[in-house]
C-alpha positions in Angstrom: -1.0 -11.6 -25.2 2.5 -11.0 -23.8 3.8 -13.4 -21.2 6.8 -13.2 -18.9 8.3 -15.5 -16.3 8.8 -14.4 -12.8 10.3 -16.1 -9.8 7.6 -17.9 -7.8 8.5 -15.9 -4.6 7.7 -12.6 -6.5 4.3 -13.9 -7.7 3.4 -15.2 -4.3 4.5 -12.0 -2.6 2.4 -10.0 -5.0 -0.8 -12.0 -4.6 -0.5 -12.9 -0.9 0.9 -9.6 0.5 3.5 -11.6 2.4 7.0 -10.5 1.2 9.0 -13.6 0.3 11.9 -11.9 -1.5 13.2 -8.5 -2.4 10.4 -5.8 -2.9 11.8 -5.1 -6.3 10.3 -8.4 -7.5 6.9 -7.3 -6.5 7.4 -4.0 -8.4 8.4 -6.0 -11.5 5.3 -8.1 -11.4 3.0 -5.2 -10.8 4.7 -3.1 -13.5 4.3 -5.9 -16.0 0.7 -6.5 -15.0 -0.4 -2.9 -15.1 1.9 -1.7 -17.9 2.9 1.2 -15.7 5.5 2.1 -13.1 3.6 1.5 -9.8 6.4 2.6 -7.5 5.4 6.3 -7.4 1.8 5.3 -6.4 3.1 2.9 -3.7 5.6 5.5 -2.4 2.7 8.1 -2.2 0.6 5.6 -0.3 3.5 4.8 2.1 4.0 8.5 2.8 0.3 9.0 3.5 0.2 6.0 5.9 3.4 7.3 7.6 1.7 10.7 8.2 -1.3 9.0 9.7 0.8 6.9 12.0 2.6 10.0 13.2 -0.6 11.2 14.7 -0.4 8.3 17.1 2.1 10.3 19.1 -0.5 13.1 19.7 -3.6 11.8 21.6 -5.6 14.9 20.8 -5.1 14.4 17.1 -6.1 10.7 17.4 -9.3 11.7 19.2 -10.0 14.4 16.7 -9.6 12.0 13.7 -11.6 9.2 15.3 -14.4 11.7 16.0 -14.3 12.9 12.4 -14.4 9.4 11.1 -17.4 8.6 13.3 -19.3 11.6 12.0 -18.5 10.6 8.4 -19.9 7.1 9.1 -23.1 8.6 10.5 -23.8 10.3 7.3 -24.0 7.1 5.3 
């Protein structure tokens, strides 16, 4: 098993979700743990969330999405 030392703030930021240092430290921990570059996935998630937040400026879209989510939950 390969080990690597990281600054405590980077490990704590990764496991708590509270950023205690530069975001690059979190990427380093996640990249090491997964063996992959996680930044593209995080950037894609950020873009999706940003798009969802943009609907907050349009009340009709918000109502439409809430109604759709409610219908989806009824099916379960």
